[in-house]
C-alpha positions in Angstrom: -0.3 0.2 -0.1 1.5 3.2 -0.8 0.9 6.3 1.4 -1.1 9.2 0.8 -1.8 12.7 2.1 -5.4 14.9 0.9 -5.6 18.4 1.8 -8.6 19.7 1.0 -9.9 23.3 0.8 -13.2 23.6 1.3 -15.8 24.9 -1.3 -18.3 27.7 -0.9 -21.0 24.9 -0.5 -18.9 22.6 1.7 -17.7 25.8 4.5 -22.4 26.8 4.7 -22.0 23.2 6.3 -19.3 23.1 7.3 -21.9 21.6 10.8 -21.8 17.7 8.6 -18.1 18.3 8.6 -17.9 15.4 11.1 -21.0 13.5 9.4 -19.2 14.6 5.5 -15.8 12.6 7.3 -17.5 9.6 8.6 -19.5 8.9 5.1 -15.6 10.1 3.3 -14.7 7.2 5.5 -17.5 4.4 3.7 -16.1 5.5 0.4 -12.9 5.8 1.1 -13.4 1.8 1.6 -15.3 1.0 -1.6 -12.3 2.5 -3.2 -9.5 -0.2 -1.5 -8.9 3.0 0.5 -7.6 2.7 4.7 -8.2 6.3 6.3 -5.6 6.7 8.7 -6.8 10.2 9.7 -8.3 12.8 9.1 -7.2 15.9 11.0 -9.6 19.6 10.6 -6.7 21.7 10.3 -5.9 26.2 10.0 -4.6 28.2 8.1 -3.9 27.3 4.0 -5.8 24.3 4.6 -9.4 23.3 5.7 -8.2 19.6 6.1 -5.2 16.8 5.5 -6.2 12.7 5.3 -3.9 10.7 5.7 -4.9 7.0 3.8 -2.9 4.5 2.0 -4.0 3.4 -1.3 -3.4 -0.2 -3.2 -2.1 1.6 -6.7 -2.8 5.0 -8.2 -5.8 4.2 -9.8 -7.5 3.9 -6.3 -6.2 7.4 -5.2 -7.8 8.7 -8.0 -11.0 7.0 -8.1 -11.4 8.3 -4.7 -9.9 11.4 -5.3 -12.6 12.8 -7.9 -15.3 9.9 -6.5 -15.1 13.4 -3.4 -14.6 16.1 -5.5 -18.4 15.1 -7.7 -19.4 15.3 -3.9 -18.7 19.4 -3.9 -17.6 20.2 0.1 -13.7 20.5 -0.9 -11.3 20.6 -3.0 -8.6 19.0 -3.2 -4.6 18.5 -3.7 -3.1 14.4 -3.6 0.3 14.6 -2.4 2.4 10.6 -2.6 4.3 10.4 0.6 6.9 8.3 1.0 7.9 6.4 5.1 11.6 7.1 6.1 12.0 3.5 5.0 10.6 3.3 1.2 12.9 7.1 1.0 16.5 5.3 2.3 14.7 2.1 -0.7 15.1 5.5 -3.4 17.4 6.8 -2.3 19.2 3.1 -2.0 18.2 2.8 -6.1 20.0 6.7 -7.5 23.4 5.6 -6.7 23.0 1.8 -7.5 21.9 2.5 -11.2 23.6 6.2 -11.2 27.1 5.8 -9.8 26.8 9.0 -8.3 27.0 10.1 -4.9 23.2 11.5 -3.0 24.6 14.7 -3.1 23.1 16.7 -6.4 25.2 20.0 -8.6 23.7 22.2 -10.3 20.6 24.6 -10.4 17.9 24.1 -8.7 19.0 20.7 -7.4 19.7 21.2 -3.5 16.7 19.7 -1.5 
């Protein structure tokens, strides 16, 4: 399973019905399950985003189907990010080192993180 972070902004419709947000969250969890996605956490936040959701999905298509299904309800606009655990990023870096013949250090304009 791959981990994703969903960042959500309430739409005008979503904020007008904000009192139903906890109920909508439960409905979202059920929708996620139908798409093969497990909701690990839902956080309501202050700041740039209204809601942050952490999920595990079996594949990108399951995640895309969930994102589009949730968006079609019209209560929130989302941005979805693929998240990597420490173990996963170490594996990625190991593959870089083994396939490129170069160290994990980068040089060049805009390449530093």
